[in-house]
DRENDO-1510 file (C-alpha; in Angstrom, 1 decimal, always signed):
<recs>
REC; n; res; u; v; w
REC; 1; UNK; -24.9; -40.5; +15.4 .
REC; 2; UNK; -26.6; -40.2; +18.7 .
REC; 3; UNK; -25.1; -39.5; +22.9 .
REC; 4; UNK; -25.7; -43.2; +23.7 .
REC; 5; UNK; -24.5; -44.8; +20.5 .
REC; 6; UNK; -21.3; -42.6; +20.2 .
REC; 7; UNK; -20.9; -45.0; +23.6 .
REC; 8; UNK; -22.2; -47.8; +22.6 .
REC; 9; UNK; -19.8; -47.8; +19.4 .
REC; 10; UNK; -16.9; -45.5; +20.6 .
REC; 11; UNK; -15.1; -46.6; +17.1 .
REC; 12; UNK; -18.2; -46.0; +15.0 .
REC; 13; UNK; -20.1; -48.8; +13.3 .
REC; 14; UNK; -17.6; -51.5; +11.6 .
REC; 15; UNK; -17.6; -50.8; +7.6 .
REC; 16; UNK; -17.4; -54.0; +6.0 .
REC; 17; UNK; -14.9; -53.9; +2.7 .
REC; 18; UNK; -16.1; -53.2; -0.4 .
REC; 19; UNK; -13.5; -54.9; -2.1 .
REC; 20; UNK; -10.6; -57.6; -1.6 .
REC; 21; UNK; -7.8; -56.8; +1.2 .
REC; 22; UNK; -4.7; -55.5; -0.1 .
REC; 23; UNK; -1.8; -58.2; +1.6 .
REC; 24; UNK; -0.6; -54.7; +3.5 .
REC; 25; UNK; -4.2; -54.2; +5.0 .
REC; 26; UNK; -4.5; -57.7; +5.3 .
REC; 27; UNK; -0.8; -57.9; +7.3 .
REC; 28; UNK; -2.0; -55.3; +9.5 .
REC; 29; UNK; -5.3; -56.9; +10.2 .
REC; 30; UNK; -3.9; -59.8; +11.2 .
REC; 31; UNK; -0.9; -58.3; +13.2 .
REC; 32; UNK; -4.2; -56.0; +15.0 .
REC; 33; UNK; -5.6; -59.5; +16.0 .
REC; 34; UNK; -2.3; -61.3; +16.7 .
REC; 35; UNK; -1.9; -58.0; +19.1 .
REC; 36; UNK; -5.7; -58.5; +20.8 .
REC; 37; UNK; -4.8; -60.5; +23.7 .
REC; 38; UNK; -1.8; -58.9; +24.7 .
REC; 39; UNK; -4.1; -55.2; +25.0 .
REC; 40; UNK; -6.6; -56.9; +26.4 .
REC; 41; UNK; -4.2; -58.4; +29.3 .
REC; 42; UNK; -2.5; -54.4; +30.1 .
REC; 43; UNK; -5.7; -52.7; +30.4 .
REC; 44; UNK; -7.3; -55.3; +32.8 .
REC; 45; UNK; -4.5; -56.3; +34.7 .
REC; 46; UNK; -4.0; -53.0; +37.4 .
REC; 47; UNK; -8.1; -53.2; +37.7 .
REC; 48; UNK; -9.6; -55.3; +40.7 .
REC; 49; UNK; -12.9; -57.2; +40.7 .
REC; 50; UNK; -14.9; -53.4; +41.7 .
REC; 51; UNK; -13.9; -52.3; +38.2 .
REC; 52; UNK; -13.8; -55.2; +36.5 .
REC; 53; UNK; -17.8; -55.1; +37.4 .
REC; 54; UNK; -17.8; -51.4; +35.9 .
REC; 55; UNK; -20.0; -51.5; +33.3 .
REC; 56; UNK; -18.2; -49.4; +29.8 .
REC; 57; UNK; -21.6; -47.1; +28.9 .
REC; 58; UNK; -25.0; -47.5; +31.3 .
REC; 59; UNK; -26.5; -50.4; +30.4 .
REC; 60; UNK; -23.8; -51.9; +28.5 .
REC; 61; UNK; -21.9; -54.6; +29.8 .
REC; 62; UNK; -18.9; -54.4; +32.5 .
REC; 63; UNK; -15.6; -55.0; +31.6 .
REC; 64; UNK; -15.2; -58.9; +32.6 .
REC; 65; UNK; -18.2; -59.4; +30.3 .
REC; 66; UNK; -16.4; -57.1; +27.5 .
REC; 67; UNK; -13.1; -59.9; +27.9 .
REC; 68; UNK; -15.6; -62.8; +28.5 .
REC; 69; UNK; -17.7; -62.4; +25.7 .
REC; 70; UNK; -14.7; -61.0; +23.3 .
REC; 71; UNK; -13.0; -64.7; +24.0 .
REC; 72; UNK; -16.3; -65.9; +23.1 .
REC; 73; UNK; -16.7; -63.7; +20.0 .
REC; 74; UNK; -13.1; -64.9; +18.8 .
REC; 75; UNK; -13.8; -68.1; +19.1 .
REC; 76; UNK; -16.8; -68.6; +17.0 .
REC; 77; UNK; -14.9; -66.3; +14.6 .
REC; 78; UNK; -11.8; -68.7; +14.3 .
REC; 79; UNK; -14.5; -71.2; +13.5 .
REC; 80; UNK; -16.0; -69.6; +11.4 .
REC; 81; UNK; -12.8; -69.2; +9.3 .
REC; 82; UNK; -12.1; -72.9; +9.3 .
REC; 83; UNK; -15.8; -74.1; +8.2 .
REC; 84; UNK; -15.4; -71.4; +5.4 .
REC; 85; UNK; -12.0; -73.2; +4.2 .
REC; 86; UNK; -13.7; -76.4; +4.1 .
REC; 87; UNK; -16.8; -76.0; +3.0 .
REC; 88; UNK; -18.6; -74.8; +0.1 .
REC; 89; UNK; -20.0; -71.2; +1.9 .
REC; 90; UNK; -21.4; -72.7; +4.9 .
REC; 91; UNK; -24.4; -70.9; +6.9 .
REC; 92; UNK; -22.6; -69.9; +10.4 .
REC; 93; UNK; -24.6; -70.2; +14.0 .
REC; 94; UNK; -24.9; -66.9; +15.5 .
REC; 95; UNK; -25.4; -66.5; +19.3 .
REC; 96; UNK; -27.3; -65.1; +22.0 .
REC; 97; UNK; -24.3; -62.9; +22.8 .
REC; 98; UNK; -26.8; -60.7; +25.6 .
REC; 99; UNK; -27.9; -64.1; +27.1 .
REC; 100; UNK; -24.2; -65.8; +26.8 .
REC; 101; UNK; -23.4; -62.6; +28.4 .
REC; 102; UNK; -24.9; -63.2; +32.0 .
REC; 103; UNK; -24.5; -67.2; +31.8 .
REC; 104; UNK; -22.3; -67.8; +35.3 .
REC; 105; UNK; -19.0; -68.3; +33.5 .
REC; 106; UNK; -19.2; -65.0; +32.3 .
REC; 107; UNK; -20.6; -62.7; +35.6 .
REC; 108; UNK; -18.5; -65.2; +38.1 .
REC; 109; UNK; -15.1; -66.5; +36.5 .
REC; 110; UNK; -11.4; -64.5; +36.8 .
REC; 111; UNK; -11.3; -62.3; +33.7 .
REC; 112; UNK; -7.7; -64.2; +33.2 .
REC; 113; UNK; -9.7; -67.5; +32.6 .
REC; 114; UNK; -10.7; -66.2; +29.4 .
REC; 115; UNK; -7.7; -63.4; +28.7 .
REC; 116; UNK; -5.3; -67.0; +29.1 .
REC; 117; UNK; -7.5; -68.3; +25.9 .
REC; 118; UNK; -7.6; -65.4; +24.1 .
REC; 119; UNK; -3.8; -65.9; +24.1 .
REC; 120; UNK; -4.4; -69.6; +23.3 .
REC; 121; UNK; -6.8; -69.1; +20.0 .
REC; 122; UNK; -5.2; -66.0; +19.0 .
REC; 123; UNK; -2.6; -68.0; +18.0 .
REC; 124; UNK; -3.6; -70.6; +17.1 .
REC; 125; UNK; -6.1; -68.2; +14.6 .
REC; 126; UNK; -3.2; -66.8; +13.6 .
REC; 127; UNK; -0.2; -69.2; +12.6 .
REC; 128; UNK; -4.0; -70.6; +10.2 .
REC; 129; UNK; -4.0; -67.2; +8.6 .
REC; 130; UNK; -0.4; -67.4; +7.9 .
REC; 131; UNK; -0.5; -70.6; +6.4 .
REC; 132; UNK; -3.6; -69.8; +4.1 .
REC; 133; UNK; -3.2; -68.9; +0.3 .
REC; 134; UNK; -4.0; -65.3; -1.0 .
REC; 135; UNK; -6.9; -67.7; -1.7 .
REC; 136; UNK; -8.1; -68.6; +1.0 .
REC; 137; UNK; -9.6; -64.9; +2.1 .
REC; 138; UNK; -11.9; -65.3; -0.8 .
REC; 139; UNK; -14.1; -68.4; +0.2 .
REC; 140; UNK; -17.3; -67.7; +1.3 .
REC; 141; UNK; -19.4; -68.2; +4.6 .
REC; 142; UNK; -22.6; -66.8; +4.6 .
REC; 143; UNK; -24.2; -64.6; +7.7 .
REC; 144; UNK; -28.2; -65.7; +8.9 .
REC; 145; UNK; -27.4; -61.4; +9.8 .
REC; 146; UNK; -24.9; -59.9; +7.4 .
REC; 147; UNK; -25.0; -62.3; +4.5 .
REC; 148; UNK; -22.2; -63.2; +2.3 .
REC; 149; UNK; -18.7; -62.4; +3.5 .
REC; 150; UNK; -15.2; -63.5; +2.5 .
REC; 151; UNK; -12.7; -64.1; +4.6 .
REC; 152; UNK; -10.9; -61.3; +4.3 .
REC; 153; UNK; -14.3; -59.5; +5.3 .
REC; 154; UNK; -14.2; -62.2; +8.3 .
REC; 155; UNK; -11.3; -61.1; +8.9 .
REC; 156; UNK; -11.7; -57.0; +9.0 .
REC; 157; UNK; -14.8; -57.4; +11.2 .
REC; 158; UNK; -13.0; -58.8; +13.4 .
REC; 159; UNK; -10.1; -56.9; +13.9 .
REC; 160; UNK; -12.2; -53.8; +14.2 .
REC; 161; UNK; -14.5; -56.3; +16.6 .
REC; 162; UNK; -11.0; -57.0; +19.1 .
REC; 163; UNK; -10.6; -52.8; +18.6 .
REC; 164; UNK; -13.9; -51.7; +19.5 .
REC; 165; UNK; -14.7; -53.4; +23.1 .
REC; 166; UNK; -10.8; -52.5; +23.8 .
REC; 167; UNK; -12.2; -48.7; +22.7 .
REC; 168; UNK; -14.8; -50.6; +25.3 .
REC; 169; UNK; -12.4; -51.0; +28.8 .
REC; 170; UNK; -10.8; -47.9; +28.0 .
REC; 171; UNK; -14.3; -46.0; +28.4 .
REC; 172; UNK; -14.8; -47.7; +31.4 .
REC; 173; UNK; -11.8; -46.8; +32.5 .
REC; 174; UNK; -12.1; -43.0; +32.5 .
REC; 175; UNK; -15.2; -43.1; +34.2 .
REC; 176; UNK; -13.9; -45.0; +36.8 .
REC; 177; UNK; -11.0; -42.7; +37.6 .
</recs>
């Protein structure tokens, strides 16, 4: 892995599960997703605006952009899971993350807005995940880039996603220190 890729993927790239998740792994993933809003709040609470506007790597997003991106991404994940639960292998829509990260709401809005959004969203998301039947986790959606994915795989992706971006913020803090 190149130095740029090490900065871009501090935890490594997402490793897609090759089999359905066992109950213990699924429970752990749900817990990590549940804890994500508190993790982000703790990471950014002491930061000044200047620190929030510090990129996590050269040419990378700022901490502010990362926080807003996680809110955008996790809203999409929640909706994608609901589509998979209520439709037969729906093809989901992707979005231009890089362009969304440049929009005025991302560049100027206080991070607390997205932190509060994450808290409420994750409360709903966890209620959904914990209320699902075992068989529901094998329901499928079709991602235009990743192909057919079970809800188990989506769960694994977003468990990694939160940790991945928390690591970016930790990286930015070490650069700013």
